[in-house]
C-alpha positions in Angstrom: -4.1 6.9 -0.3 -3.4 4.0 1.7 0.3 4.4 3.7 2.4 1.6 5.5 5.3 2.7 7.7 7.5 -0.1 8.9 9.8 0.4 11.6 11.2 -2.2 14.2 11.6 0.3 17.0 8.9 0.8 18.6 9.9 4.5 20.0 11.0 5.0 16.4 7.5 3.9 15.2 5.9 6.0 17.4 7.4 8.9 16.1 7.1 8.1 12.7 3.6 7.6 13.1 3.4 11.0 14.7 5.1 12.6 11.7 3.0 10.9 9.0 -0.3 11.5 10.9 0.7 15.2 10.4 1.5 15.0 6.9 -1.0 12.3 5.4 -4.3 14.2 5.9 -7.1 11.4 5.4 -5.3 8.8 4.0 -5.3 5.1 6.1 -2.2 4.9 7.7 -0.9 1.7 9.1 1.7 1.0 11.0 4.0 -2.3 11.5 7.1 -2.8 13.7 7.6 -6.5 11.8 8.4 -6.3 7.9 6.7 -9.9 7.5 3.5 -8.5 9.2 3.6 -5.9 6.8 4.2 -8.0 3.6 1.6 -10.2 4.8 -1.0 -7.1 5.3 0.0 -5.5 1.8 -0.9 -9.1 0.0 -4.6 -8.2 1.3 -4.4 -4.4 0.9 -3.1 -2.3 -2.3 -0.9 0.2 -0.8 0.2 3.8 -2.5 3.0 4.6 -0.3 5.3 3.1 2.4 7.8 4.4 4.5 10.5 1.7 5.6 13.1 1.3 7.5 16.3 -0.1 5.8 17.7 -1.5 8.7 15.3 -4.6 9.7 16.5 -7.7 10.8 13.1 -10.4 10.0 13.4 -9.5 6.2 15.6 -5.8 5.0 13.7 -2.5 4.1 15.2 -2.9 0.7 13.9 -6.1 0.1 10.5 -5.5 1.4 10.6 -2.7 -1.2 11.2 -4.9 -3.9 8.1 -7.5 -2.6 6.1 -4.7 -2.8 7.1 -2.9 -5.9 6.2 -7.0 -7.3 2.7 -6.4 -5.5 2.1 -2.9 -7.0 4.2 -1.5 -9.5 3.1 2.1 -8.7 4.0 2.0 -5.5 5.8 4.9 -4.0 8.6 4.0 -1.5 10.4 6.1 1.1 13.6 4.8 2.8 14.7 5.8 6.4 18.1 5.1 7.3 21.2 5.5 9.5 23.6 6.0 6.5 23.9 6.7 2.9 25.4 3.5 2.1 22.2 2.0 0.8 20.9 5.2 -1.3 22.4 4.0 -4.6 20.6 0.9 -3.9 17.3 2.9 -3.4 17.6 5.0 -6.6 18.1 2.0 -9.0 14.9 0.6 -7.4 13.3 3.4 -8.4 12.5 5.2 -4.9 10.9 7.9 -4.2 13.0 9.0 -1.7 15.9 8.3 0.9 16.1 10.3 4.2 18.7 10.0 6.8 17.7 10.0 10.5 16.9 12.2 12.5 13.8 12.4 10.2 12.5 16.0 10.4 8.6 17.2 9.4 10.2 19.1 6.8 11.9 16.7 5.1 9.2 14.0 5.3 7.1 16.8 3.8 9.4 17.5 0.9 9.5 14.1 -0.2 5.2 13.2 0.3 5.1 16.6 -2.0 7.1 14.8 -4.6 6.1 11.4 -4.8 7.8 9.7 -8.0 3.7 8.2 -9.1 1.4 10.6 -7.5 -2.2 10.2 -6.4 -3.8 11.6 -9.9 -1.3 9.0 -12.2 -2.1 6.0 -9.8 -5.8 6.8 -10.0 -5.5 5.7 -13.5 -6.4 2.3 -13.8 -4.2 0.0 -15.8 -6.8 -2.2 -17.2 -8.9 -1.6 -20.3 -11.1 -3.9 -21.8 -12.8 -3.2 -24.7 -16.3 -4.7 -25.7 -17.8 -2.9 -28.5 -16.9 -4.1 -31.7 -14.3 -6.8 -31.0 -13.4 -7.8 -27.5 -9.7 -7.1 -26.5 -7.9 -6.4 -23.1 -5.2 -4.0 -22.8 -2.7 -3.2 -19.7 -0.9 -0.1 -19.7 -2.3 0.7 -23.3 -1.0 -2.6 -24.8 -3.0 -5.7 -25.8 -2.5 -8.7 -23.9 -1.3 -11.8 -25.6 -2.3 -14.8 -23.9 -0.9 -18.4 -24.4 -4.4 -19.8 -25.6 -7.1 -18.1 -27.6 -9.7 -19.4 -25.1 -7.8 -18.2 -22.4 -8.9 -14.3 -23.7 -12.6 -15.5 -24.2 -12.7 -16.4 -20.9 -11.9 -12.9 -19.9 -14.4 -11.8 -22.4 -17.1 -13.7 -20.4 -15.8 -12.6 -17.1 -16.1 -9.0 -18.3 -19.5 -9.8 -19.6 -20.5 -11.1 -16.2 -19.8 -7.6 -14.5 -18.2 -9.1 -11.8 -20.4 -11.9 -10.8 -18.5 -15.2 -10.1 -19.1 -17.7 -12.9 -18.6 -21.4 -12.3 -16.5 -23.5 -14.2 -19.4 -25.5 -15.4 -21.0 -22.0 -16.6 -17.4 -21.3 -18.3 -17.2 -24.7 -19.9 -21.5 -24.6 -21.2 -20.0 -21.0 -22.7 -17.1 -21.7 -24.3 -17.9 -25.5 -25.9 -21.7 -25.5 -26.6 -21.3 -28.9 -27.8 -21.9 -32.5 -26.0 -18.0 -33.4 -26.5 -16.0 -34.9 -23.5 -16.9 -33.3 -20.3 -13.5 -34.7 -18.5 -11.4 -33.7 -21.4 -13.5 -30.2 -21.4 -12.3 -29.7 -17.8 -8.8 -30.9 -18.1 -8.6 -27.9 -20.7 -10.4 -25.5 -18.8 -7.5 -26.5 -16.1 -5.2 -25.2 -18.4 -6.6 -22.1 -19.5 -7.0 -21.0 -15.7 -3.4 -21.8 -15.4 -2.6 -19.3 -18.6 -4.6 -16.8 -17.2 -3.2 -16.9 -13.7 -0.1 -16.6 -15.2 -0.4 -13.8 -17.8 -1.9 -11.8 -14.7 1.0 -12.7 -12.3 3.5 -11.7 -15.3 1.6 -8.6 -15.6 1.2 -8.1 -12.3 -2.5 -7.6 -12.2 -3.0 -8.2 -8.5 -6.1 -8.6 -7.4 -7.9 -8.2 -11.0 -8.7 -11.7 -10.8 -11.2 -13.1 -8.0 -10.9 -17.0 -7.6 -13.2 -19.1 -5.6 -13.5 -22.5 -5.5 -14.4 -23.6 -9.0 -15.5 -20.2 -10.0 -13.7 -17.0 -11.4 -14.7 -13.3 -11.2 -13.3 -9.7 -12.6 -12.9 -6.9 -10.2 -15.0 -4.3 -11.9 -14.0 -1.6 -9.9 -10.3 -2.2 -10.9 -10.5 -2.3 -14.5 -11.7 0.5 -17.2 -14.5 -0.7 -19.3 -16.4 0.5 -22.3 -19.3 -1.1 -21.3 -19.2 -0.2 -17.7 -18.6 3.4 -18.3 -21.5 3.5 -20.8 -23.9 1.5 -18.6 -23.2 3.9 -15.8 -23.4 7.3 -17.4 -25.2 6.7 -21.3 -25.1 9.7 -22.7 -22.3 11.4 -21.0 -20.0 8.4 -21.3 -16.9 8.7 -23.1 -17.5 5.7 -24.8 -20.4 5.6 -28.0 -22.3 2.2 -28.5 -22.4 1.8 -32.5 -24.5 -1.4 -32.2 -21.5 -3.6 -32.2 -20.7 -6.0 -28.9 -17.6 -8.2 -28.7 -18.1 -9.6 -32.4 -15.9 -12.6 -32.4 -18.0 -14.3 -30.1 -21.4 -16.1 -30.7 -22.2 -16.4 -26.7 -23.0 -12.6 -25.5 -26.3 -12.5 -27.5 -28.2 -11.8 -24.0 -25.8 -8.9 -23.1 -25.9 -7.5 -26.8 -29.8 -7.7 -27.0 -29.5 -5.6 -23.2 -27.6 -3.0 -24.4 -29.7 -2.6 -27.8 -32.6 -2.2 -25.6 -31.0 0.6 -23.5 -29.4 2.5 -26.4 -32.8 2.7 -28.4 -35.0 3.9 -25.4 -32.1 6.8 -24.8 -32.9 8.1 -28.2 -36.4 7.2 -28.1 -38.3 10.6 -27.4 
């Protein structure tokens, strides 16, 4: 678990850090006396629990909490305040807790033992990539609708490449095998990449798409995928390979042949 503690008053932050360290066990704890610094750090590190002072000058605790929710929908928020005035707002935000100062170890312990999003739930990945049979992408159990069918095919290619960076040239060569107008294809790919980014942003899939200049990759550790699970666990996988792989596309024949060979070897006594 990763915990952010944000409190502008340094003496109060030190006291809060001490309380959290007694409760957090082996969790990673990061303390900030600046709400803006905390927000910047959260953009680069997934946060499971944020303990936030409501009364902060740079960026109010409630506003910071809302930004964190947009980054990580399953984050737990515990607010600290001198008054009950913002309690209803915290409830509407579905915060995990709202504690009045002074904060005791017992109060904090109760809130941390009753988080809105327990760790066991957070460990369940929101994204599932189905490759056996037809390819499809699901978020929270629902199939993802892209504006363009080729956008979905790009995701299929990235999943097929198992976390490796895939260049724009490789994407173009895979999706358009003919020798058409390269400038037109590059322009179309730019639209597809924007559709992909917009879709993932709308679904709050932060960190799923790894972008470098001129290339893309899927963060394979952040998604559940039947192929990945089967390659790792073979016969112990909960997914069964029956000979079909991304049926709607013609380009995955190399991967298809690879997993066919692995499958044959599993039953070749």
